[in-house]
C-alpha positions as CSV (number, residue, x, y, z in Angstrom):
1,X,22.9,19.5,-33.1
2,X,21.4,22.5,-34.3
3,X,19.8,20.2,-37.1
4,X,17.9,18.6,-34.9
5,X,16.8,21.9,-33.7
6,X,16.4,23.6,-37.3
7,X,13.8,20.6,-37.5
8,X,11.5,21.8,-35.0
9,X,11.9,25.1,-36.4
10,X,10.6,23.9,-39.8
11,X,8.0,22.2,-38.8
12,X,6.3,25.1,-37.1
13,X,3.3,26.1,-39.1
14,X,3.5,29.7,-39.7
15,X,6.9,30.2,-39.5
16,X,8.9,30.3,-43.7
17,X,12.4,31.1,-44.0
18,X,12.4,35.3,-43.2
19,X,11.0,34.6,-39.9
20,X,13.5,31.6,-39.2
21,X,16.3,33.5,-40.0
22,X,15.4,36.4,-38.3
23,X,15.3,34.2,-34.9
24,X,17.9,32.4,-35.7
25,X,20.4,35.9,-36.4
26,X,18.5,37.3,-33.3
27,X,18.6,34.2,-31.0
28,X,22.3,32.6,-32.4
29,X,21.1,29.4,-33.5
30,X,18.1,26.9,-33.6
31,X,19.5,25.6,-30.2
32,X,19.2,28.7,-28.7
33,X,15.7,29.3,-29.6
34,X,14.6,25.9,-28.0
35,X,16.4,27.0,-24.9
36,X,15.5,30.7,-24.8
37,X,12.7,31.9,-21.9
38,X,9.6,32.6,-22.1
39,X,10.1,36.1,-22.0
40,X,13.5,36.6,-24.0
41,X,11.2,34.6,-27.2
42,X,8.0,37.5,-26.5
43,X,10.7,40.3,-26.6
44,X,12.2,38.9,-29.8
45,X,8.6,38.7,-31.8
46,X,7.4,42.1,-30.7
47,X,3.8,42.8,-31.6
48,X,4.1,39.9,-33.4
49,X,2.3,37.8,-30.6
50,X,0.8,34.7,-32.2
51,X,4.1,33.4,-33.4
52,X,5.8,33.8,-29.8
53,X,3.3,31.4,-28.2
54,X,3.6,29.5,-31.2
55,X,7.1,28.6,-30.9
56,X,6.7,28.9,-26.9
57,X,4.1,26.5,-27.3
58,X,6.0,24.0,-30.2
59,X,8.6,23.2,-27.3
60,X,8.0,19.4,-26.4
61,X,11.4,16.8,-25.8
62,X,8.9,14.1,-26.7
63,X,7.7,15.3,-29.9
64,X,10.6,16.2,-31.3
65,X,12.4,12.7,-30.3
66,X,9.4,11.3,-32.1
67,X,10.0,13.0,-35.3
68,X,14.0,11.7,-35.7
69,X,12.9,8.2,-34.3
70,X,10.7,8.4,-37.6
71,X,12.9,10.1,-39.5
72,X,15.7,6.6,-38.8
73,X,12.9,4.2,-38.7
74,X,11.6,5.4,-42.5
75,X,15.3,6.1,-43.7
76,X,14.5,9.4,-44.4
77,X,17.4,12.8,-44.3
78,X,16.3,16.4,-43.3
79,X,18.2,18.8,-44.5
80,X,18.2,22.2,-43.1
81,X,18.6,25.3,-45.3
82,X,21.9,26.1,-43.5
83,X,23.1,21.9,-44.0
84,X,26.2,21.6,-46.6
85,X,23.6,18.7,-48.6
86,X,21.0,21.3,-49.1
87,X,21.2,22.0,-52.9
88,X,23.0,25.4,-54.1
89,X,20.8,26.1,-56.6
90,X,17.8,26.3,-54.1
91,X,19.7,28.0,-52.0
92,X,19.5,30.8,-54.7
93,X,15.4,31.8,-54.9
94,X,14.0,34.3,-53.4
95,X,11.7,31.5,-51.0
96,X,13.4,28.3,-50.6
97,X,12.2,25.9,-47.8
98,X,13.2,26.4,-44.5
99,X,14.6,22.7,-44.8
100,X,14.0,19.4,-46.7
101,X,13.4,15.5,-46.2
102,X,14.8,13.2,-48.8
103,X,14.7,9.7,-49.6
104,X,17.6,8.8,-51.6
105,X,20.5,10.1,-52.7
106,X,20.8,13.7,-53.9
107,X,23.1,14.7,-56.7
108,X,26.3,16.8,-56.3
109,X,25.5,20.0,-57.1
110,X,27.8,20.2,-60.1
111,X,25.9,17.9,-61.8
112,X,23.6,19.2,-64.3
113,X,19.9,19.6,-63.3
114,X,16.7,19.8,-65.9
115,X,13.1,19.6,-64.8
116,X,11.1,18.4,-67.8
117,X,7.4,18.9,-67.0
118,X,3.9,19.3,-69.3
119,X,0.4,17.6,-68.8
120,X,-1.2,15.0,-66.2
121,X,-3.4,14.2,-68.9
122,X,-0.8,14.6,-71.8
123,X,-1.5,13.5,-75.5
124,X,0.7,9.4,-76.3
125,X,3.0,12.3,-78.5
126,X,3.7,13.9,-75.4
127,X,4.3,11.4,-73.6
128,X,6.7,10.0,-76.1
129,X,8.7,12.8,-76.6
130,X,9.3,13.6,-73.3
131,X,10.0,10.0,-72.5
132,X,12.3,9.8,-75.4
133,X,14.0,13.6,-74.8
134,X,15.0,12.0,-70.6
135,X,16.3,9.2,-71.8
136,X,18.3,10.6,-74.4
137,X,19.8,12.8,-71.1
138,X,20.7,9.7,-69.6
139,X,23.4,8.7,-71.5
140,X,25.2,12.3,-70.4
141,X,24.5,12.0,-66.3
142,X,22.7,15.2,-66.5
143,X,19.7,14.2,-63.7
144,X,16.2,15.4,-64.6
145,X,14.5,16.4,-61.8
146,X,10.1,16.9,-62.4
147,X,7.0,16.1,-59.6
148,X,6.1,12.2,-60.0
149,X,3.0,13.4,-61.2
150,X,0.7,11.3,-64.3
151,X,1.7,12.1,-67.0
152,X,4.9,13.9,-68.3
153,X,6.1,13.9,-65.0
154,X,6.2,10.1,-65.1
155,X,7.4,9.7,-68.5
156,X,10.5,12.2,-67.2
157,X,11.6,10.3,-65.2
158,X,11.6,6.7,-66.6
159,X,12.9,7.9,-69.8
160,X,15.9,9.0,-67.8
161,X,15.8,5.9,-65.6
162,X,15.4,3.7,-68.2
163,X,18.8,5.7,-70.1
164,X,20.9,5.1,-67.1
165,X,20.2,8.3,-65.4
166,X,19.1,9.6,-62.1
167,X,16.1,11.6,-61.5
168,X,14.7,13.6,-58.3
169,X,11.5,13.7,-57.6
170,X,9.5,16.8,-55.9
171,X,6.9,15.4,-54.1
172,X,3.3,17.5,-52.7
173,X,3.3,15.7,-49.9
174,X,5.8,13.2,-47.6
175,X,8.1,11.8,-49.5
176,X,6.5,8.6,-47.1
177,X,3.6,9.6,-48.6
178,X,3.0,8.4,-52.6
179,X,1.0,9.9,-54.7
180,X,-0.6,8.8,-57.2
181,X,-1.1,5.7,-55.6
182,X,0.0,3.9,-59.0
183,X,2.6,5.7,-59.2
184,X,4.4,3.1,-55.8
185,X,6.7,1.1,-58.0
186,X,7.8,4.5,-59.8
187,X,8.5,5.9,-56.7
188,X,10.5,2.9,-55.3
189,X,12.4,3.1,-58.7
190,X,12.9,6.9,-57.8
191,X,14.9,6.3,-54.7
192,X,16.8,3.5,-55.6
193,X,17.9,5.9,-58.7
194,X,17.9,9.5,-57.5
195,X,15.8,11.2,-54.6
196,X,12.4,12.4,-53.6
197,X,11.9,14.9,-52.0
198,X,9.5,17.2,-50.0
199,X,9.5,20.4,-47.6
200,X,6.5,18.9,-46.5
201,X,7.1,16.2,-42.8
202,X,6.1,12.5,-43.4
203,X,2.9,11.2,-43.1
204,X,1.5,14.7,-44.7
205,X,-1.8,13.9,-47.6
206,X,-1.3,14.8,-51.3
207,X,-3.7,18.3,-50.9
208,X,-4.5,20.9,-53.8
209,X,-2.6,23.6,-51.6
210,X,0.4,22.1,-51.0
211,X,1.5,21.7,-55.2
212,X,2.6,25.8,-56.1
213,X,5.1,25.5,-53.5
214,X,5.8,22.4,-54.8
215,X,6.4,23.7,-58.0
216,X,9.1,26.5,-57.1
217,X,10.9,23.7,-56.1
218,X,10.8,22.1,-59.4
219,X,12.1,25.3,-60.7
220,X,14.5,26.3,-57.3
221,X,16.5,23.0,-57.7
222,X,16.9,22.8,-61.6
223,X,18.9,24.9,-64.1
224,X,16.9,25.1,-66.9
225,X,13.5,23.8,-67.6
226,X,11.7,21.8,-70.5
227,X,8.0,22.3,-70.6
228,X,6.4,19.3,-73.2
229,X,2.9,20.3,-73.0
230,X,1.1,22.6,-71.3
231,X,-2.5,23.9,-71.3
232,X,-3.7,27.3,-71.8
233,X,-4.1,27.2,-67.9
234,X,-2.2,24.5,-66.8
235,X,-0.2,24.7,-63.1
236,X,2.7,23.4,-65.1
237,X,3.4,27.8,-66.7
238,X,2.8,28.7,-63.2
239,X,6.4,26.7,-62.9
240,X,7.9,27.9,-65.8
241,X,7.1,31.4,-64.9
242,X,8.7,30.5,-60.9
243,X,11.5,30.0,-63.3
244,X,11.9,32.8,-65.1
245,X,11.6,34.7,-62.0
246,X,14.3,32.5,-60.3
247,X,17.1,33.5,-63.7
248,X,16.1,30.1,-65.4
249,X,16.0,29.4,-68.5
250,X,13.1,27.8,-69.9
251,X,13.0,25.8,-73.2
252,X,9.3,24.0,-74.8
253,X,8.7,21.2,-76.9
254,X,6.1,22.6,-80.3
255,X,3.0,20.7,-80.1
256,X,-0.2,20.9,-82.5
257,X,-1.3,24.2,-83.2
258,X,-4.9,22.9,-82.7
259,X,-4.7,21.0,-79.8
260,X,-6.1,22.1,-76.3
261,X,-2.7,20.6,-75.0
262,X,-0.2,22.8,-77.3
263,X,-1.7,26.1,-76.1
264,X,0.2,26.7,-72.6
265,X,3.2,25.4,-74.6
266,X,2.9,27.8,-77.9
267,X,2.0,30.5,-75.8
268,X,5.3,30.5,-74.2
269,X,7.4,30.0,-77.6
270,X,5.1,33.3,-78.3
271,X,7.1,35.3,-75.1
272,X,10.4,34.3,-76.7
273,X,11.3,30.3,-75.0
274,X,13.7,28.7,-77.0
275,X,11.6,25.4,-78.8
276,X,13.5,22.0,-78.8
277,X,13.4,18.9,-80.0
278,X,15.9,16.5,-79.0
279,X,17.7,15.5,-75.2
280,X,20.5,17.2,-77.6
281,X,19.5,20.9,-77.7
282,X,19.5,20.6,-73.9
283,X,23.0,19.2,-73.8
284,X,24.3,21.9,-76.0
285,X,22.9,25.0,-74.2
286,X,24.6,23.4,-71.2
287,X,27.2,23.7,-72.6
288,X,28.1,19.9,-72.4
289,X,27.6,18.6,-75.5
290,X,30.0,17.3,-78.5
291,X,30.2,19.3,-81.9
292,X,29.0,17.3,-84.5
293,X,33.0,18.4,-86.7
294,X,34.8,17.1,-83.6
295,X,32.5,13.6,-83.1
296,X,33.5,12.5,-87.0
297,X,37.3,13.3,-86.3
298,X,37.0,11.4,-82.7
299,X,35.4,8.3,-84.9
300,X,38.3,8.1,-86.8
301,X,41.1,8.1,-83.6
302,X,42.1,4.9,-82.5
303,X,43.2,4.2,-79.4
304,X,46.9,4.9,-79.4
305,X,46.3,8.7,-80.5
306,X,43.7,10.3,-79.1
307,X,44.6,13.5,-77.4
308,X,46.1,14.6,-74.2
309,X,43.1,15.1,-72.4
310,X,41.3,12.4,-73.9
311,X,43.6,9.4,-72.7
312,X,43.8,11.0,-69.3
313,X,40.4,10.2,-68.8
314,X,40.7,6.8,-70.6
315,X,44.0,5.0,-68.3
316,X,41.8,5.9,-65.3
317,X,39.1,3.3,-66.5
318,X,39.5,-0.9,-66.1
319,X,37.6,-3.2,-67.9
320,X,35.6,-4.9,-65.3
321,X,35.1,-2.0,-62.6
322,X,33.4,0.8,-63.6
323,X,34.2,3.8,-62.6
324,X,32.0,7.2,-62.3
325,X,32.2,10.4,-63.6
326,X,32.7,12.3,-60.6
327,X,35.3,10.2,-58.5
328,X,37.3,11.7,-62.2
329,X,36.3,14.8,-61.3
330,X,37.9,14.6,-58.0
331,X,41.0,12.0,-59.3
332,X,41.5,15.1,-62.1
333,X,40.7,17.8,-60.4
334,X,38.2,18.9,-63.4
335,X,34.7,20.6,-63.4
336,X,32.0,17.7,-64.1
337,X,30.9,19.9,-67.0
338,X,34.5,18.8,-68.7
339,X,34.7,15.5,-68.0
340,X,31.4,14.5,-69.2
341,X,32.3,16.6,-72.2
342,X,35.0,13.4,-73.3
343,X,33.1,11.2,-71.8
344,X,30.7,11.5,-74.3
345,X,32.5,11.4,-76.8
346,X,34.5,8.3,-75.8
347,X,31.4,6.5,-75.6
348,X,30.4,8.0,-79.4
349,X,33.5,6.6,-80.6
350,X,32.9,3.0,-78.7
351,X,35.8,3.9,-76.5
352,X,34.1,3.2,-73.6
353,X,30.4,2.2,-72.5
354,X,28.2,3.6,-69.9
355,X,26.8,0.8,-66.9
356,X,23.7,2.4,-65.6
357,X,24.1,3.6,-61.4
358,X,28.0,2.4,-62.3
359,X,29.8,4.2,-63.8
360,X,32.4,3.6,-66.8
361,X,35.0,0.5,-68.4
362,X,36.5,0.7,-71.3
363,X,35.3,-1.0,-74.1
364,X,38.0,-4.0,-74.7
């Protein structure tokens, strides 16, 4: 029930996480704030008379009911900061959104997330690199986060899905608004293979002031950020700086030193951000990549003599019905990273096959 009133609280202009948290601690719940008398609200707000009046005047049963109907009709979920499905990594940043709207399905918190970001007006080189790196990640259950903008963002989303993986697009508008408009098909595909999310209510248009706030969510949702191409004053660098502030790793794809599109990325390299050139570099950094010597050793194994760890995963698989990595984790009570590692080895050796958006099956 309180989630409904948290939806109301999140939609009040001027109330961010800190003010909302203060009010919730004072009253005990969002529902209690809703039913509080005006005198109680004014007393709680103290000298902030404007906040008190906004809270009092915004209580409208009809509007609240209309919002709930709209979410249901448009198949949009709302998760407040206190909802169990609110992303764990996003909770950790200093300025988390009070609530987020979602179309699609967010991955579990233990799935690795990597942001791939860069210039809107990217070069063919940048677009190709973003696509290929993301496509490599699609084979390993890593989720790519980006902003669904033109250029590098779009290539990252396309690459991960073409590789059989899932993706999250963070929007600077409502999740029922497609921006840029030419990405309508891409947006529909993302919803089917992950989620589009936003802190802005449905119907909110894309305006320039929304994108810096959008960028903090991209950084907050990601364990690491990969910058593919960025000019000297690119907004992409804001996301990279936020990621560093949040304690995330920032990796950079090196670019042509004579290209204006590489000035920002090459500057990040000068500042000490590690270089990556392929998806394997990201997997190593995440700790889920196989070692080359283990790969060679594994290739000479047969189904009869694979290790005990490999066998317990292999034995849970069938030849026709796919099983997901998440289901394997639950059945074996293992961490997702450990399961992903073994799945990568089994797939590389030819013992299993990954079925996009479904899971894994035995190869024979």
